[in-house]
N, C-alpha and C positions, 0 to 999 in steps of 0.2 A: 565734689571738691569742697574742702573746708579751708578757711583762712584763719590764721592766728589772730589777726586784728583787722577791723574794717577801716581804721584810720591810717595805719601805716602800711607801706608796702611789705607784704609778707616775706619772710626769709624761707619758710617752709610751707608747702602746700600738701595736704593729705589727699590721696586718691585711693579709693577702694577698688579692688579687683572684683570681677563678677563672682569668683570663687569665695572671696572673703564675705561678700554679701550673702551668698548661699549658706556658708558656714554659720554666719550670724543668725540668719533666719531659722536654721535647723536647731541651733542651740536655744534660741528664744522659745520655739515651740516645745522642745524637750523640757525646759524649765517650767513652762506654763502648765504642762501636764503633770510634772513631778511635784512642784512646789506651789502652784497656783498662779493665776494670771497677774495678780498684784505684784508678786515677787518678780515675775518675768519682766514686767514693765519697768520696775525699779532697776533690775539687772541691766536691761537694755539702755536705760537713761544714763546710768553710771558708766557703762561700757563706752557709750558715745562721748561722755565727758573725759574719760581716760584717753581715748583716741585723740580728742581735741587737745588735751594737755600734752600729748606726745609731740605736737607741733612746736611747743615751747623749746624743747631741748632734747632731740632724739639721739644725740651723739654718744653719751657715755654708756649706753646699754651694751651688754655682752653679745657675743655671737650666738647664733642658734646652735643647739647641741646636735642637730642633725649633721653629721660629719660631711656628707656630700653636698649639702645645700649650697654653700658658697661656691663650690666648684661647678655645680649644675647651672647656677645663675650667673657665674662669672663676676660676682660682686658679693659684698658682705650681706649676709642674711641675719637679722636680729630678732630676738623675741622680747616681748613685754608681757609679764604675767599679770593677769587680772583675776582677782579672787572673788569678786561679787560684792554686793552691797554690805552684807553683814558677815561675810565669810561663813554663813550658815551652810552653804553648799560646799562640800568637802574638797572637791578637786578644782583647781584653778584652770583657766583657759589661757593659751598663749596667743597673743596677737603677734603674728610673724610678718615682718616687713623688711624692705630694703630701701636704701637711699639712692635716688637717681640724681645725678649732678644737674645743675642748671643748664639750660640750652645756651650754647655759646652765642647764638644769634640775639639773645635777649640783652637789652641795655643793662649795665651793671646795677643801676638803681632798681631794676625790676626782676633781677635774677632770683629764681626760686628753685630750691632743692625740693624734689618731690619725695615724699614719704609714701611709698607704694605698699599698700596693705595686701599681702599675699594670701594669708590664711588666718582663720581663727580656729585653733586646735584645742580639743579637750584633752586634758591630762597628758598622757604619754603618747598620744596619737602622733605618728610620724609626718613630717612635712612633705617629703618628696612623694608625689603621686602623679599619675599621668595627667590629671586635670588641674594641677597647680599652674597658674599663669606664668608666663615668661615675661618679665618686665621690659 
């Protein structure tokens, strides 16, 4: 779990699914073999910064292009493209996430919308698969 700020009550909290973690690790290993470990470390560091920045304002991003994704999850599914540190690697990855509303039991000053990271997909890879987590 990552928070937007240590000093203020967060408005958004980012939560990784196991599948997102697995996708990230596979992509890191692929880039390490393809472009070298230094590039892969830089790619991972900047990916993590991009995900942390998502907590600032996830609202305006478009819907995922996977037509059935929102129907499958019964909520909006959104993508965020990440191109890599220098855009040297030609195909971006999509960080696919959904927003989960705050728990009504939480006090209003501590209410957090969860940004649930579903998948990290390479290029035109499709979102819906048997192993995609259900938020």
